[in-house]
C-alpha positions in Angstrom: 6.1 -21.5 3.2 9.2 -20.9 1.1 10.3 -17.7 -0.3 13.3 -15.5 -1.1 14.3 -11.9 -1.5 15.7 -10.8 -4.9 17.1 -7.5 -6.1 15.0 -5.9 -8.9 16.2 -2.7 -10.3 16.4 -0.1 -7.5 14.3 -2.1 -5.2 13.8 -5.6 -3.8 11.1 -8.2 -4.3 9.8 -10.9 -1.9 9.0 -14.0 -3.9 6.7 -16.6 -2.2 6.6 -20.1 -3.7 3.1 -21.5 -3.6 3.9 -25.0 -5.0 2.5 -26.2 -8.3 -0.8 -25.6 -10.0 -2.7 -29.0 -9.8 -4.2 -28.5 -13.3 -1.3 -27.2 -15.3 1.7 -28.4 -13.2 3.3 -25.0 -13.5 5.0 -23.4 -10.5 3.0 -20.7 -8.7 4.6 -17.7 -7.1 3.5 -14.3 -5.6 5.7 -11.3 -5.9 5.7 -8.4 -3.5 7.8 -5.3 -4.5 9.6 -3.2 -1.8 11.9 -0.2 -1.9 14.4 -1.6 0.6 15.5 -5.1 1.6 14.5 -4.4 5.2 10.9 -3.8 4.1 10.9 -7.1 2.2 12.3 -9.0 5.2 9.7 -7.4 7.5 6.9 -8.5 5.2 8.4 -12.0 4.9 8.4 -12.3 8.7 4.8 -11.0 8.9 3.6 -13.5 6.2 5.4 -16.4 8.0 3.5 -15.5 11.3 0.2 -15.3 9.4 0.7 -18.6 7.7 1.7 -20.3 11.0 -1.4 -18.9 12.6 -3.5 -20.8 10.1 -4.1 -18.1 7.5 -3.0 -18.1 3.9 -0.9 -15.8 1.9 -3.1 -12.7 1.0 -3.7 -11.9 -2.6 -1.1 -9.6 -4.1 -3.6 -7.5 -6.0 -6.2 -7.2 -3.3 -7.9 -3.8 -3.5 -8.7 -1.8 -0.4 -12.4 -1.9 -1.1 -12.3 -5.7 -1.2 -10.3 -5.8 2.0 -12.9 -3.5 3.7 -15.7 -5.9 2.8 -13.6 -8.9 4.0 -12.8 -7.1 7.3 -16.5 -6.3 8.0 -17.4 -10.0 7.4 -14.6 -11.8 9.1 -13.7 -9.5 12.0 -16.2 -6.8 12.7 -19.4 -8.9 12.4 -18.4 -11.0 15.4 -16.5 -8.5 17.5 -18.8 -5.5 17.8 -22.4 -4.6 18.6 -25.0 -4.5 15.8 -25.2 -0.7 15.9 -21.4 -0.3 15.7 -21.3 -2.7 12.8 -23.9 -0.6 11.0 -21.9 2.5 11.6 -18.7 0.8 10.3 -20.6 -0.3 7.2 -21.8 3.3 6.6 -18.3 4.8 7.1 -16.8 2.3 4.6 -19.6 2.7 2.1 -19.7 6.5 2.2 -16.2 7.6 2.8 -13.5 4.9 2.6 -14.5 3.0 -0.5 -15.1 6.0 -2.8 -11.7 7.5 -1.8 -9.5 4.4 -1.3 -11.4 1.4 -2.7 -9.7 1.2 -6.1 -6.1 1.3 -4.6 -4.2 -2.0 -4.2 -3.8 -2.8 -0.6 0.0 -3.2 -1.0 0.2 0.4 -2.2 -1.4 2.0 0.9 1.0 3.6 3.4 0.5 5.7 6.5 
């Protein structure tokens, strides 16, 4: 994975180079905006660990609701009991998705 950090206005952007599109031949990149250079460096390190562990670069515009669905399918389904999984599904459907489902995952903070 190649990438760089560039100054953009008052903040910084982490640019990940994804190679070329096989159909068009154009360069593909993902941009992640951050307020500080330190935040951009931290995400770069996190993405590097994730890619080395066998995962890919997550979509930049992934919404929280889509992430909740993916988390239920990829993690919770194999890690918890059936009754716990049902409860997680209810919590996500009734509370989390209506409140947070439309927000891009990159915009969520503690």
